[in-house]
N, C-alpha and C positions, 0 to 999 in steps of 0.2 A: 835524475841523470840517466837511469836505465831506460826511461821513456824516450829520452833524446836519442840514445844509442839504438834502441830497437825500432823506433818509428821515424824520427825526424832525419837521422843520418841516411838511411836507405832512400828516403824521398829526395833528399838533396843530391845524392849520387845519381839517381835516376834522372833528376832534372838536368844535371850537368851533362850526363851522357846524351840526353835528348837534344840539348843545346848544341853539342858538338856535331851530332848527326845533321841537325838543321843547318848549321853553318856549312857543313860539307856539301849538302844537297844544294844549298843556295849558290855555293861556289861552282858546283857542277853546272847549274843552270846558267850562271853568268858566263862561264867559258863555253858552255854549250851553244848559246846564241852566237857567240863570236865564231866558233868553229863552223857552225852551220852556215853562216853567211860567207865565211872564207871559202869553204868547200864549194858552195853553190857558185860563188864568183869564179873560182878556179876552173870549174867545168865549163863556164860560159866565157872563159878567157878574159875575165875582168879582174880588177884588183880587190874588190870588196872593201870592208871598213879599213881605212889606212890613214885617216887624218887626226882623229882625237887620240892623243897619247902615242907611245911607241907602237908601231905596227897596228895602230887602231885598236889597241887593247882596251882603251877606256870608252870606246863607243857605246858599249852596253850600259856603262855607268851613266853616260850622258843621256841615253834614252830613258833610263830608269828615273833620273832626276826630272827630266822633261815631263814624264807621265805623272810623277808625284806632285809637281807644282801646278798642274793644270786644274781647272775648275771641274768639280764633279757635277755633271748635268743629269738630273733625273727627269725623264719625260713627264709631262703634266698628267697624262692619263695612266701612268704606270702604277702598279701596286708597290709603293715605295719600300715597305718592309721586306717583301720577298725579293724585290729588285736588288736590294743591297745584300741580302743573305746569299743569293745565288753564287756569286764569285767566291764569297767567303767559304761556303760549303765545299766548292770544287777544290780550292786551294788547301783547305784543312785536311780533306780526305786524301788528297795526293801526297801531302807531307806525312800524314800519320801512318801511311803504309810502310814507311821506311823504318819503323820501330823494330821490325822482325828481320830486317836484311842483315846477314852476317858479312861484314867487310873483310874479316879474317877470322882465324880460329878464336873463339870466345869474344870477338869484337862485335857484340850485338846488344842492343838496348834491352829487348825482351826475348829471351831464348825460349819461346813457348813451343809445346809439342805439336800444335796445329798451325804452325807459322804460315804454311802455304794456303791453308783454308782462310786464315785471317786476311791475307793479301787478296785472295779471290773475292772475299766478301766486301772488304773495304774499297777495293778499286772499282767494284761495280756500283758503289754509292756515288761515284763522281758524276754519273748520269743525272742524278737528282739536281745537282747544282746547275747543270746546263739546262735542264727542263725548267727549273725555277726562273732562271734568267730569261729564257725564251718566252715563257708564259707571262711573266710579270711586266715585260716591256710593253705589252698591249699593242703590238704592231705585227703585221702579218709576216714580214721577213724573218725576224728573230724566232717567231713561233714555228715557222716551217723548218728553219735551221735546227731548232731544238728537237723537233720531232724526228728529223732525219738522223740527228746525232744519237738520240736515244735508241732508235731502231737499229742503227749501225752497231752501237756498242753492245747491245743485248745480243745481236746476231753473232758477233764474233766471240763473245764470252763463251758461248756454247762450245765452239771448237777448241778454244783455249782450255776449257775444262777437260775435254777428252785428252788433249795433249798432256796436261798435267797428270791425268790418271795413268796414262802410258808410262810416264816417268816414275810415278809413285809405285807402280807395279814392280819396277826394277829396283826400288830402294827399300820399300816396306816400312817407310816412316814419313810422317808429315812435317817433320822438323827440317828446316832449311839447311842447318849445319850437317845433319845426317845425309841429306841429299848430296851435298858437296863431298863429304867423306866417302860416300859410296862410289865416287868417280875417280878414286885414287889410281886404279890401274887402267881404266878406259873411260874417256869422256863420253857422255851419252850422245853427243852430236854424231858420232860414227854409227853406232847400231840403230839410232832413231833418227836418221837423216831426214826422211820425209816429214816427221813430226817437228823437227827443227825448222824446216822451211815453212810449214803451216803455222807454227807458233810465231815465227818472225813476221809473216805477212799479217796474221791476225793482230799482232801487237801494233803494227802500223795502223790498222783499221781501228783498233781499240783506243788509240791515243789521238785519233784524228790527224795523223800525219799524212802528207802527200804520199802516194797517189790516191789516198782515201779521204782527203780533206773536204769531203762533200758538204758537211754542215756549214762550212764557211766558204763555199764555192763563190769566188768573187763575181764570176760571170752572171750567175742567176740569183744569188741571194744576198747581194751587197756584202756583208761580213757575217752572215749567219746569225747565230744567237748573240754575237757580240755587237751587233749593229748599233744599239742605243747606248752602249757603254763608253765611258771616257775615263781619263785620269787613272786614279789608283784602283778603281774597281776593274777596269780593263786589264790593268797590270796583274791583278790577282788571278784573273782567268788565264792570262799568259803564263804566269808562274806555275799555276796548277797544271797546265798542259805540259810544261817543260818537266816538272817534277814527275808527272805520270810517265812521260817519255823515258826519262832516266830510270824510273822504276822498272819499266819493261826491259830496258837494256840490262839492268841488274838481274832481273828474273831470267832472261835468256842466258846470262853468264852463269847463274847458279844452277839452272836446270840442265844446261847442255854443255857449257864450256868449262866445267869443273871449278867454278867459283874462285877461291883464292889459291887453288893448287897450281904449282908450276907445270908447264907443258911436258917437261921430262924430269923424272925423279933422280937427277944426277947433280953433281956438285955445283957448277956455276949457277944453275937455275934455282937450286934449293936455298942458296944463300940470300936471294932476294926476298924481302918480307912479303907475306901473303897479301897484305893490303895493296901493295904495288901491282901485283899480278891482277888482283881483282879490278883495280882502277883501269889498268891497261886493257883488260878484256871489255869492260864497260865502254871505254873510249872507242875500241874497235867496233863494237856493235852500233854505237852511236854514229860512227863514220859510215857504216853500211846504211843506216837510216837516212843520213844526209845524202849519200850517193843516190839512193832510191828517189829522194825528193828531187834531185837535180836531173835525173835521167828518164823517169817514167811519167808519161802523160796521165792526167787525172781520169779516173774511172767514171762511167755514167752510173747513175744511182741504181738502175735495175741490174746492171752488170755486177755491181758491188754486192747486192743482195743475193744474186744467183751464185756468185763465187762462195759466199759464206754458207748458204744453206744447201746448195746442190753439189758443190765440189768438196769444200773443206770438211763439212760435217760427216758425209759418208766415208771419206778417206780416213778421217781421224777415228771414227767408230770402228772401222775395219781394222785399223792398226792396233787399237786397244785389244781387240779380240785376238789378233795375231800375236801380239806381245805376250798376252796371258797364256795362250796355247803353247807358245815357244818355251816360256818359263816352266810350264807344267810338264811338257813332254820331256824336256831335258833335265827336269828336277833341279833347277837352279833358282827357284823362287826364294827371295830372302825370308 
């Protein structure tokens, strides 16, 4: 009995918590696709999905079922094992990052001290899934798409790293809950505004969102690394991409917008549960992502690389030094 209480029970609790988080993320992805299409349509003065279900809410479900019941076609010359593993890796990595995201106070599956480091490490593994898919397809378009994608993700991870360092200097902890609590009096978006902008744009590039969706640029690379994929494998890539996008929205919320904290620490705002504020902020950041998709034309590949290495990297490095100096001079370092 003691064995059950000490080992099996905690495992079951962790499993249930993970299941709840997974369901939450999948629901976010489901409504995320819908919202994305609706916003894009509204900008172009169209209706968007409006036939399947009330207000077109079941359109995503219809697409999902359509993809599930299609035949999985594996190209003859593809490396079958790696071809199948690619999307699974991408999806798994994107979903496993959510383990350390605090939805509200103490609402987190794994409250580890190096939460931000974990996310930084795990989210950079998503590149492997894309590389595997592109290489195993044994076709030149997916391979070029995968190479672009890998180069792009690695380039923008560097500046994201420096942005995170600037935030950590103001907090003095790698725990995501501590980062949120440190913003009780002032959200970091105000003192670190340039960092917020750099993080936002880098997050777009990191998750292959337009205007940085170069790896799947329809004009020159068919569908990039997803070209040879169909059915449920294609859906896994799609899901991984959406989960990563929402992860970046959550990260923006936690690092700059005060996580689950209300905008003003006074009565009507403090009565709303933290998880509601968190979700509202994530939805707001996702709305910004969608607006960028609808309004900004796609970057050329060399412009994308130049922006990452010659603009964002120097600015973020300079800002880290500036932040450190400021904290040291005024003796307010945590």
